[in-house]
N, C-alpha and C positions, 0 to 999 in steps of 0.2 A: 169454606164450605166443608162440612163434615161428611164422611162417607155414610151411606145409608145401609143399615143392617137389614137382613131379610125380614126380621120382625117389624122394623120400622116401615118397610115397604108394604108388608101385609096390612099393618095398622092404617097406613095412609090410604091404601086403595080399598079398604072396607067401607069407606064413607064417600058419598058423592062429592063432598067438598074436596077430598083428596084428588079425585080425578080432574076436577076443575082446576084446582090450585097447581097441579102438576102439568097443566096444559094438555090434558087427555093422555098423559103418560110421556109426553116429549121431554119433560124435566127429569125423567129417570135415566137419561143418557149418562153413561159413566164419564164422558168427556164433554166439557164445555156445555153444560145443560142450559145456561142462559142463551148462548148462541143458537143451540138447537131449538129452544123454545121460541126465540125470535124468528128463526127460519120457519118453524111450524106455523107461526101466526100468519105467514104469507098465504098459506093455502086457503083458509076461509076468506081472507081479504080478497084474493084473486078470484075465487069462485063466486063469492056472494057480495061482500061488503063494497067492493069498488063500483058495483052497479047501483048502489043506493045514492039518492040525492044527499048532498052535504049535510043538511039538517037531520035527516034520518040517520045517517052514519054517526053524527055527533050524539044523537040519542042512544044509539046502540053502544057507543063507547062509554057513555055515562052509566048505562045499565051494567055493562061488562065490568066497569070499575067497582060499582057497588057489589056485584056478585063476587068479584075477586077479593074485595076487602073481607067479606063474610067467609069465603072459602079458605083464604090464606090464614085467617085467624084460627079456624078449626084445624086445618092441616098442620099448622105450626104447633098447635097444642098437642095434636096426636103424635107428632114427631118428637116433641120435646125440644125443638129448636125453632125459635120464632121465625127466622128468615133463612130456612134451609135452602140450599142451592137447587133442590128439586122443585121448589115452588116457582113456577115460571109464568103463571097467569099474568103477572105484572109485565112480563115481556110482551105478551100478546097485546095487552092494552097499550103499552108504550109504542109498539110497532104500529098499531092502528091509528094512534094519535099522529105519529110521524107521517103516515101515508094519507092522512086526512086532506092535506092540500091537493093531492092527486085526484080527489073526488070532483074537482073543478075542471079536470081535463089532464092531458099528458100522463095517463096512467100506464105508459108502456113499460116494458121490462127494465129498460135502462134507468128510468126514474125510480122504479121499485128497488133496484139494486143500490142506487144512490141513497135512498131512504133507509134501507137496511144498514148500509155502512155508516151513515150519520147516526142512526139510533145506537148502534153498537159502540161507536166512538163516545157519544155522550153518556151512555150507560156505564162504560168502563172508566172513563176519565172523571166522571162525577164532578163537574164544575159546580160552584155554589149557585143555587141553593140545593142542588141534587145531593151533594155531600152532606149538607146539614140535615136534610130529611132522612138520609140513610143512617146517620148516627143518632138522631134525636127522636124520631117518631117511631113508635113501637107497635107491635101487634099487626093485625091484618092491614090497617091503614099504612103502617110503616113499610110493609112489604110492597104495597102498591105505589105509594107516593113518589118515591125516588125515580121509579121508571116512568111515571106520568110526567114528571118534570123533565127527565131526559128526553122523552118523546116530544114535549113541547119545544125544547131547544132544537131537536132534530127537524121537527115540522117547520119551525121558523127558518132554519138553515135551508131546507129544501125549497120553501116558498121563495126565499130571497134568490137562490140560485136559479130557480125557474124564471123569476121576474127579470133577472139580469141576462138570461139567455133568450 
């Protein structure tokens, strides 16, 4: 991740896509913006999204993915860095995918914490095909896709653990 200059920050935040791509500014954290963005994604999930039926939540996630693909493409272009660390909308969508199994029940704080840990693990470790998408898919889709895949791995892990317990 490259440091963001004051001019890059101004240029990013002059466009609505910059606000979306940066997770409403959470990606501007000078330390661990991906982790901060993942944590920030918990607020809308806890306040609104966890109350939605699973099918509605899935539709929201698909819309958020499309919105993120658009926003991250514009924001990356405005920053001059396609997948700048400040672009964390992908973490929002990845977290929401991770937490989707909780929409069937068991949405307490412990399961949310387990989901957060699982998502960060898969997002950082980047097992295949997450690593492949991270290296080979470019633009807004590339920014979003690796975190979607990490979110799917984490959601599967969370669902299996729930089933076993």
